[in-house]
N, C-alpha and C positions, 0 to 999 in steps of 0.2 A: 119416326111415325109409328104409332101404335098399330098392332094388328087389328084389322076389322074382324068381327065375329065370324064372318063367312070364311075369311082367309085363314084364321086360326083353326077353325073346325076342319077345313080342308087339309091343313098341314098336319093336324093331329090324327086325322083319319089315315093319311098317307103313312104317318109314322107308327100307326097303331092298328094296322090291318091284321086280323087274326091269322096265325100261321098254324098249319096242321101237321107240321113235321114232328114225327115222334121224338126225334132227337133234340129239338128245341123245346124243352119242357120246363116245369117248375116256374121259378121267378123269371127265367129267361123268356118264356112264352108269355107270362103275365105282363111284363113290362113292354114287350114287343106287340103283343096282341091287345085285346080289349078287356083286360082283366081289371082295369080301374076306371073311375069316372074323373077325367081331367077337364070337365067342361068349364069350370070357373077358376080363375086365378084367385088364390087365397093367401098368397105370401107377398109381402112388400119387396123382398129382395131374394135373389137367387142364392140359396144357401150352399150349393156345391160348386167349388172351384176346381183346382187341380186335385185329382184323385191319387192318393199315395198307394201304389201297388208294389210296395217293397222297393226293388231296384229300378222300377219304372214309374214315372209320373204320367198319368193319363189325363188328357184334356179332351172332354167331349167335343166332337166335331173337328179336332185337330190331330189327335193321335191316330195312327193307322193300325189296322188289324195286324199288318205285317210287323209293326214295331212291337206289338204284344207277343206275336209269335216268335220274334227274334229273341225277346227277353225270356220267355217261358217255354218255348217249343209248342208242340201240339199241332193239330190239323184244322185249318179253316174249313168249316162246313157250310154248305149252302142248301137252301130248300125254297121252293116256291118260285114265282115269277112276277114280273111287274111290281106293283106297289106291295104285293104280298111276299116278296122275296126277302129273305134274311140271310146274312152271312155272319158267322160267329165263331168264336173260340170258346171252349168251355173246359174248365179245370175242376177236377174233383179231388178234395183233400179228405182227411179223416173226419173233419168237422163240418164241411160245407162244400157246396158247388158254386162256382163263379162263372158268369157269362160276360163276354165282351161282344157287343152286337153292332152290326152295321145294317143299313137299310137303303132304300132308293135315294133318300135325301142325303145320305152319306156316301153315295156313289158306290155302295157295297165295298168301301175301302176304309172310310174313317169311322172310328168308334162313336156311335150315337147313343148307346145305352150300356150301362153296367149293372149287373144284378148279382145278388148273392142269396143263397138259401141254406139254412142249417140242415144238416142231415148227412147220411152216408154217401160216399162217392157214387155218382150216377154212372151207369154202364155206358151212357151216351157221351160222357165227358172224358177227355184225356186225363190221365193221372197227373196231378199237380206235381211240379218238381219239388225237390227237398227244400229249396230256398223260397218257395212260394208263400206269401202272406196274404191274408184276406185284405181286399182293398179297403182303405180308410177313406170314406166319402166326406169326412169332416162334419158329419151329422150322426145322430144315434144309429147304431148298426145292430147286427145280430145280437140277441140277448137283451137289448134295451127294453125298458118298461114303458107302459102307456104314460106314466108320469114323466119319463125322460122326453117323450115326444111332445107332451104339453109344455114342458119347460123350454123346449127348443123352438117349437112352432106356434105356441099359443093355444092350440086346440088339438084334441085327438079323441076319437070315439069309434067304437066298433072294432071288428077284426080285420077290416080292409080299409086302409086310410090313404087318401090321395091329397097331394099338395101340388100347387103349380104357381110359378112366377112368370110374368111376361115382362120383357125389357127390350128397349130399342137397341139395335146393334149398329155397326158401321154401314154395311150395305144390306143388312137383313135384320128383321126383328126376330127375337129369340124367345121361345117358350121353354122353360125348364120344368120338368115334371118328376115327382118322386112318389113311389108307391110302397106301402108297407103291408105285410101280412103278419098278423099277430096270432099266436096260439097260447092260451093260458096266460094272457096279459103280457107276453114277451114277444119281441120281434123275432119271427122265424124266417122272414124273407124281406129283402129290401132291394129296390131298383131305382135307378135315376136315368133320365134321358133328356135330350134336348132336340128341338127341331127349329129350323130357320126358314123364314119366308122372306123373299126379296121385297124390299120397300118399293113403293111406287113413287117415281120422281116426275 
């Protein structure tokens, strides 16, 4: 069963309540909060499957924050409450910061969003271990051009670009959403997330 507009909006609001924690910043806050307009589905298929994070394969809604922590270390951080609560791990490398985020729909346990942003290591992130590699989402990533996004998704314009796909699941319908921030025509930040809504039987 397809998500009704009301159900999808409710799910996206729950998954995208702004967070005011100083430590969940950059693309982490943008993909968790309301930094993008995901109102309309504009993709025929969900482009992101398993996320290759070096020695760990991350699946949205299935991989636990503790699995990420076991692979790369770091401290699980928490801020907010209710629908506005976020739990996350953040790793800063010499070239980018990466967030693995859970929310209420993930039980504050399962990874619901992954985001990366080019730049120097954030003081609010743990230092990335030596064997850490930037997650490969299977779509254009940091440094990609607007032309790369157009070739992959069929359209891309502006400095803040949002994509969404809706698909039926087994016991829940799933919306996958992707946000890009571009600077000088190049991807400076990318984030992906999923949200599930139980189907009505």
